[in-house]
FIVEX-832428 format. One record per residue: residue number from 1; x, y, z of N, C-alpha, C, O in turn. Coordinates in pm, 1 decimal. Layout:
// FIVEX-832428
<site NUM,<X,Y,Z>,<X,Y,Z>,<X,Y,Z>,<X,Y,Z>>
...
***
This chain:
// FIVEX-832428
<site 1,<62.8,-117.4,3.7>,<-1.3,-9.9,-7.0>,<101.0,119.9,-7.3>,<64.4,217.7,-72.4>>
<site 2,<180.5,123.6,36.4>,<323.4,240.5,57.9>,<326.8,326.9,-77.7>,<326.7,449.8,-72.2>>
<site 3,<330.1,246.6,-217.4>,<317.1,293.4,-333.6>,<215.2,385.6,-354.7>,<233.0,494.8,-408.6>>
<site 4,<69.7,328.7,-298.3>,<-54.0,393.1,-353.1>,<-76.4,502.5,-268.7>,<-115.2,609.0,-316.7>>
<site 5,<-50.6,485.0,-111.1>,<-105.2,585.6,-19.7>,<4.6,651.1,70.6>,<-32.1,717.0,167.9>>
<site 6,<156.3,633.9,39.0>,<273.9,692.6,100.1>,<276.9,634.3,214.4>,<173.1,587.0,260.7>>
<site 7,<416.7,625.2,293.4>,<459.5,583.3,419.6>,<314.6,602.8,520.7>,<233.6,511.1,533.8>>
<site 8,<302.0,711.5,574.7>,<214.6,734.1,645.7>,<41.2,683.2,664.1>,<-26.5,642.1,758.3>>
<site 9,<10.4,719.4,481.7>,<-84.1,676.4,462.0>,<-101.8,520.7,474.9>,<-198.4,465.6,527.6>>
<site 10,<-11.8,469.3,428.1>,<-11.7,311.3,446.5>,<5.6,248.7,621.5>,<-39.7,145.2,670.5>>
<site 11,<92.4,362.7,687.0>,<62.5,306.4,815.6>,<-88.5,313.4,882.0>,<-138.6,239.2,966.5>>
<site 12,<-141.7,424.4,816.7>,<-272.7,419.2,880.4>,<-366.1,295.7,869.5>,<-423.5,226.2,953.3>>
<site 13,<-358.5,295.0,720.9>,<-425.2,185.0,670.2>,<-395.5,49.8,746.9>,<-490.1,-23.7,775.1>>
<site 14,<-285.6,20.7,776.0>,<-251.5,-95.0,848.2>,<-327.6,-106.0,993.5>,<-409.2,-188.3,1035.0>>
<site 15,<-263.3,19.6,1059.4>,<-366.7,3.9,1189.8>,<-482.5,-14.7,1197.8>,<-540.4,-65.4,1293.9>>
<site 16,<-538.9,30.9,1080.1>,<-698.4,43.0,1087.3>,<-735.9,-115.9,1039.6>,<-840.8,-171.6,1071.7>>
<site 17,<-664.7,-157.2,984.2>,<-699.4,-302.0,930.7>,<-694.4,-402.2,1056.2>,<-781.9,-484.8,1082.4>>
<site 18,<-576.1,-380.0,1129.1>,<-538.7,-469.5,1245.9>,<-628.4,-419.4,1355.9>,<-630.0,-475.8,1465.3>>
<site 19,<-713.2,-300.3,1325.2>,<-797.7,-292.3,1444.0>,<-769.5,-193.1,1573.7>,<-842.4,-174.4,1671.1>>
<site 20,<-653.0,-141.4,1546.5>,<-634.1,-32.3,1640.5>,<-721.4,94.4,1624.0>,<-765.1,128.2,1514.0>>
<site 21,<-741.1,151.8,1719.6>,<-825.7,297.2,1735.3>,<-766.8,388.8,1624.6>,<-659.1,431.7,1666.0>>
<site 22,<-791.5,430.8,1513.4>,<-730.1,509.9,1426.1>,<-903.1,630.1,1423.8>,<-1019.5,590.1,1421.1>>
<site 23,<-862.2,747.8,1425.7>,<-953.0,841.8,1359.1>,<-1004.2,845.2,1276.6>,<-923.9,845.2,1183.3>>
<site 24,<-1118.2,849.2,1236.8>,<-1183.5,833.4,1106.9>,<-1091.6,947.3,1026.3>,<-1027.2,1038.1,1078.8>>
<site 25,<-1103.8,916.7,882.2>,<-1037.8,990.3,790.2>,<-1044.8,923.8,651.5>,<-1120.1,830.0,625.2>>
<site 26,<-947.5,989.1,554.0>,<-915.2,937.4,433.7>,<-798.2,1008.6,381.0>,<-742.9,1111.9,418.6>>
<site 27,<-774.5,928.0,285.0>,<-579.2,959.2,227.0>,<-615.0,987.6,73.7>,<-694.0,925.4,2.7>>
<site 28,<-538.1,1095.0,42.7>,<-518.4,1135.8,-124.7>,<-429.9,1021.2,-149.8>,<-368.8,974.4,-53.8>>
<site 29,<-414.4,967.2,-272.8>,<-322.6,874.8,-288.5>,<-195.5,961.5,-349.8>,<-210.8,1077.4,-388.2>>
<site 30,<-76.5,897.1,-354.3>,<49.3,938.4,-402.8>,<34.3,984.2,-555.0>,<109.6,1067.5,-605.4>>
<site 31,<-40.7,939.3,-604.2>,<-77.7,953.9,-767.1>,<-154.7,1082.4,-806.3>,<-156.0,1150.3,-909.0>>
<site 32,<-207.9,1089.6,-706.9>,<-288.1,1223.4,-738.0>,<-214.4,1358.2,-668.1>,<-247.9,1471.9,-701.3>>
<site 33,<-117.1,1333.7,-574.1>,<8.5,1407.9,-543.5>,<103.7,1445.1,-652.8>,<129.5,1561.3,-684.0>>
<site 34,<150.9,1344.5,-705.3>,<213.9,1322.4,-807.1>,<173.2,1399.7,-927.4>,<257.2,1473.5,-978.8>>
<site 35,<65.8,1392.1,-973.2>,<0.1,1470.0,-1059.0>,<-15.9,1621.5,-1025.9>,<15.4,1714.9,-1099.8>>
<site 36,<-57.4,1626.8,-930.9>,<-58.8,1758.6,-890.4>,<67.4,1863.2,-887.2>,<71.2,1985.2,-903.1>>
<site 37,<159.3,1775.5,-862.8>,<319.2,1847.4,-869.9>,<350.6,1889.4,-1023.2>,<393.3,1996.6,-1066.1>>
<site 38,<310.4,1753.2,-1102.3>,<357.9,1760.9,-1245.9>,<281.0,1875.1,-1344.7>,<325.0,1924.6,-1448.4>>
<site 39,<147.4,1901.0,-1275.7>,<70.3,2010.0,-1355.3>,<63.7,2150.5,-1273.7>,<-36.6,2220.8,-1261.5>>
<site 40,<187.7,2174.8,-1222.7>,<189.2,2321.9,-1183.4>,<77.5,2343.0,-1054.0>,<52.0,2461.4,-1031.8>>
<site 41,<26.3,2269.4,-989.2>,<-25.6,2291.2,-888.7>,<-198.9,2269.7,-896.6>,<-284.6,2299.3,-813.4>>
<site 42,<-211.0,2207.9,-1027.6>,<-343.5,2155.3,-1057.0>,<-400.4,2040.7,-1051.5>,<-361.3,1949.4,-1124.2>>
<site 43,<-503.9,2024.7,-963.5>,<-524.7,1893.6,-939.7>,<-655.7,1835.6,-1033.0>,<-739.8,1918.6,-1067.6>>
<site 44,<-674.1,1682.8,-1076.6>,<-821.2,1648.3,-1124.0>,<-917.2,1710.2,-1084.4>,<-923.0,1746.5,-966.9>>
<site 45,<-1026.5,1739.9,-1183.7>,<-1145.9,1809.5,-1149.3>,<-1240.0,1704.1,-1073.7>,<-1343.5,1745.9,-1021.7>>
<site 46,<-1211.2,1587.5,-1067.4>,<-1294.8,1486.9,-961.2>,<-1240.4,1470.5,-879.2>,<-1299.3,1384.1,-814.2>>
<site 47,<-1103.9,1517.5,-803.7>,<-1087.4,1510.9,-669.7>,<-1168.8,1610.7,-590.0>,<-1189.2,1582.4,-472.0>>
<site 48,<-1225.3,1740.7,-645.4>,<-1294.2,1825.7,-548.9>,<-1428.0,1722.9,-504.1>,<-1460.8,1716.2,-385.6>>
<site 49,<-1490.4,1655.6,-595.4>,<-1595.1,1591.6,-603.9>,<-1576.0,1487.0,-466.3>,<-1645.6,1493.5,-365.0>>
<site 50,<-1490.6,1413.2,-484.6>,<-1433.5,1299.1,-405.0>,<-1385.0,1350.8,-269.6>,<-1380.7,1272.3,-174.9>>
<site 51,<-1341.2,1502.8,-252.1>,<-1299.9,1529.5,-152.8>,<-1434.9,1571.2,-76.9>,<-1455.3,1532.9,38.3>>
<site 52,<-1515.9,1642.5,-139.1>,<-1658.7,1666.5,-66.3>,<-1709.4,1547.0,-21.8>,<-1727.0,1530.6,98.9>>
<site 53,<-1729.9,1479.4,-84.3>,<-1817.3,1346.3,-75.8>,<-1750.7,1280.8,74.4>,<-1816.8,1269.3,177.7>>
<site 54,<-1601.6,1240.6,58.8>,<-1548.5,1226.3,171.5>,<-1555.3,1296.5,311.8>,<-1597.1,1254.3,419.7>>
<site 55,<-1507.2,1403.4,279.9>,<-1552.2,1505.2,410.9>,<-1715.1,1504.5,455.0>,<-1746.8,1521.1,572.8>>
<site 56,<-1798.6,1487.2,366.4>,<-1974.8,1487.0,417.9>,<-1969.0,1363.9,485.4>,<-2050.7,1354.6,577.0>>
<site 57,<-1885.0,1251.5,464.2>,<-1913.8,1113.2,523.5>,<-1804.7,1126.4,634.5>,<-1835.1,1051.3,727.2>>
<site 58,<-1702.7,1186.2,656.2>,<-1648.3,1227.0,777.4>,<-1708.4,1291.0,888.4>,<-1668.8,1266.0,1002.2>>
<site 59,<-1816.9,1385.8,862.6>,<-1867.4,1478.6,897.4>,<-1989.1,1384.0,978.7>,<-2009.5,1405.2,1098.2>>
<site 60,<-2055.1,1295.4,916.1>,<-2135.3,1196.3,943.6>,<-2111.6,1134.2,1064.0>,<-2174.2,1135.5,1170.0>>
<site 61,<-1974.5,1060.1,1016.7>,<-1922.6,976.4,1121.6>,<-1878.2,1016.5,1260.9>,<-1894.0,949.2,1362.8>>
<site 62,<-1813.7,1149.4,1250.1>,<-1765.6,1173.9,1363.0>,<-1863.7,1306.1,1416.6>,<-1804.5,1392.8,1480.9>>
<site 63,<-1975.0,1319.6,1398.2>,<-2081.2,1425.1,1431.4>,<-2040.1,1560.0,1447.7>,<-2077.4,1647.6,1525.8>>
<site 64,<-1937.8,1557.5,1338.4>,<-1850.9,1717.7,1392.7>,<-1865.7,1814.6,1217.4>,<-1897.2,1750.7,1117.1>>
<site 65,<-1846.7,1917.6,1212.4>,<-1862.1,1999.9,1078.4>,<-1709.8,2050.5,1077.6>,<-1648.4,2104.7,1169.5>>
<site 66,<-1663.8,2016.4,942.6>,<-1533.8,2033.5,872.5>,<-1521.0,2204.4,910.8>,<-1433.6,2253.1,982.5>>
<site 67,<-1614.1,2266.8,853.8>,<-1598.4,2424.3,858.0>,<-1653.8,2492.2,943.8>,<-1767.7,2527.4,913.1>>
<site 68,<-1616.4,2525.1,1041.7>,<-1652.8,2591.2,1173.6>,<-1574.9,2717.2,1250.8>,<-1456.3,2716.9,1283.9>>
<site 69,<-1662.1,2815.0,1269.4>,<-1577.4,2924.9,1301.1>,<-1537.7,2918.0,1464.1>,<-1436.7,2968.8,1512.9>>
<site 70,<-1642.4,2841.9,1537.8>,<-1664.9,2829.4,1681.0>,<-1635.1,2696.1,1709.0>,<-1669.4,2604.9,1633.8>>
<site 71,<-1564.4,2676.8,1827.4>,<-1550.3,2518.8,1864.4>,<-1454.4,2460.8,1790.0>,<-1398.3,2504.8,1689.6>>
<site 72,<-1436.8,2337.0,1858.7>,<-1313.3,2269.7,1801.3>,<-1327.3,2205.9,1621.2>,<-1427.0,2147.0,1579.3>>
<site 73,<-1230.2,2229.6,1556.2>,<-1230.7,2176.0,1439.5>,<-1275.5,2021.4,1412.9>,<-1287.0,1949.2,1511.9>>
<site 74,<-1294.6,1981.3,1316.8>,<-1293.8,1843.4,1274.7>,<-1206.1,1782.8,1328.2>,<-1240.9,1688.3,1399.1>>
<site 75,<-1074.6,1810.6,1316.4>,<-975.6,1720.1,1347.4>,<-836.9,1763.7,1273.6>,<-834.8,1788.3,1153.0>>
<site 76,<-735.8,1770.0,1346.4>,<-639.7,1822.9,1317.2>,<-552.5,1707.5,1169.4>,<-582.3,1591.5,1141.0>>
<site 77,<-463.0,1781.4,1115.4>,<-440.0,1707.6,997.4>,<-292.2,1747.0,966.8>,<-253.6,1863.8,970.1>>
<site 78,<-217.9,1647.5,938.7>,<-56.9,1675.1,879.6>,<-44.8,1654.0,727.7>,<-62.8,1541.6,680.8>>
<site 79,<-11.8,1769.8,642.1>,<-7.2,1719.6,504.4>,<121.3,1738.2,453.9>,<177.3,1846.5,471.0>>
<site 80,<185.0,1631.3,383.6>,<315.6,1654.8,338.8>,<314.5,1630.3,204.0>,<246.7,1532.2,173.8>>
<site 81,<370.3,1690.5,108.2>,<387.7,1680.5,-13.9>,<526.6,1690.2,-87.2>,<578.9,1797.6,-117.0>>
<site 82,<582.1,1562.8,-113.7>,<748.8,1556.1,-117.4>,<786.7,1399.9,-77.9>,<717.7,1303.2,-45.7>>
<site 83,<923.5,1420.1,-94.7>,<965.1,1300.0,-50.9>,<1094.9,1289.6,75.8>,<1181.2,1374.9,96.7>>
<site 84,<1081.2,1193.5,129.0>,<1173.7,1180.4,224.2>,<1337.1,1212.8,185.6>,<1347.6,1214.8,63.0>>
<site 85,<1421.3,1229.6,229.3>,<1554.0,1242.3,237.3>,<1653.6,1191.0,340.8>,<1670.2,1249.0,448.1>>
<site 86,<1721.9,1076.2,304.0>,<1814.0,1030.4,430.2>,<1844.6,1140.3,502.5>,<1838.3,1253.0,453.5>>
<site 87,<1878.4,1118.4,618.8>,<1909.2,1209.1,757.2>,<1799.8,1304.7,773.9>,<1812.8,1370.6,877.1>>
<site 88,<1682.8,1336.4,696.2>,<1604.9,1428.9,739.3>,<1533.3,1388.1,840.4>,<1513.5,1267.4,826.7>>
<site 89,<1466.3,1444.3,971.1>,<1389.6,1415.0,1006.7>,<1250.2,1395.0,951.5>,<1202.1,1463.1,860.9>>
<site 90,<1200.1,1313.0,1003.1>,<1041.7,1253.0,941.7>,<924.0,1364.9,1000.2>,<927.2,1424.6,1107.8>>
<site 91,<819.5,1372.6,892.5>,<744.2,1469.1,936.3>,<640.2,1427.2,1074.6>,<628.5,1305.1,1085.3>>
<site 92,<572.4,1498.6,1168.8>,<498.1,1425.8,1279.5>,<376.5,1414.9,1218.2>,<325.8,1511.2,1160.6>>
<site 93,<321.6,1301.5,1224.9>,<190.1,1295.4,1209.2>,<89.6,1320.4,1307.7>,<100.2,1273.3,1420.9>>
<site 94,<-11.6,1394.2,1271.1>,<-122.6,1460.1,1352.5>,<-256.1,1386.6,1343.0>,<-320.5,1381.5,1238.2>>
<site 95,<-291.7,1334.2,1449.0>,<-425.9,1274.9,1438.4>,<-535.5,1325.8,1554.6>,<-500.3,1357.3,1668.3>>
<site 96,<-642.1,1328.1,1518.4>,<-788.8,1368.6,1596.0>,<-768.2,1473.7,1655.5>,<-858.3,1526.4,1720.9>>
***
């Protein structure tokens, strides 16, 4: 799964698969991220629809809204678009 989801996405998927308590969420594939980089920061039109659909599902599951001005947000997230380099510190993954 690492090639499709990236290291952290694959790790989350594996933790979910074995039954560890992982907060609800979704992962955008590395293919989509690579496409974004290759096309000057433009993503496929279908991505917006997929993200909206998955955010709505996440709101239903968590009973929280993604876009709120007051109160706690839906959740924290760590986004990393790039590649690891030897000797570099890994990104910290924020969950929940």
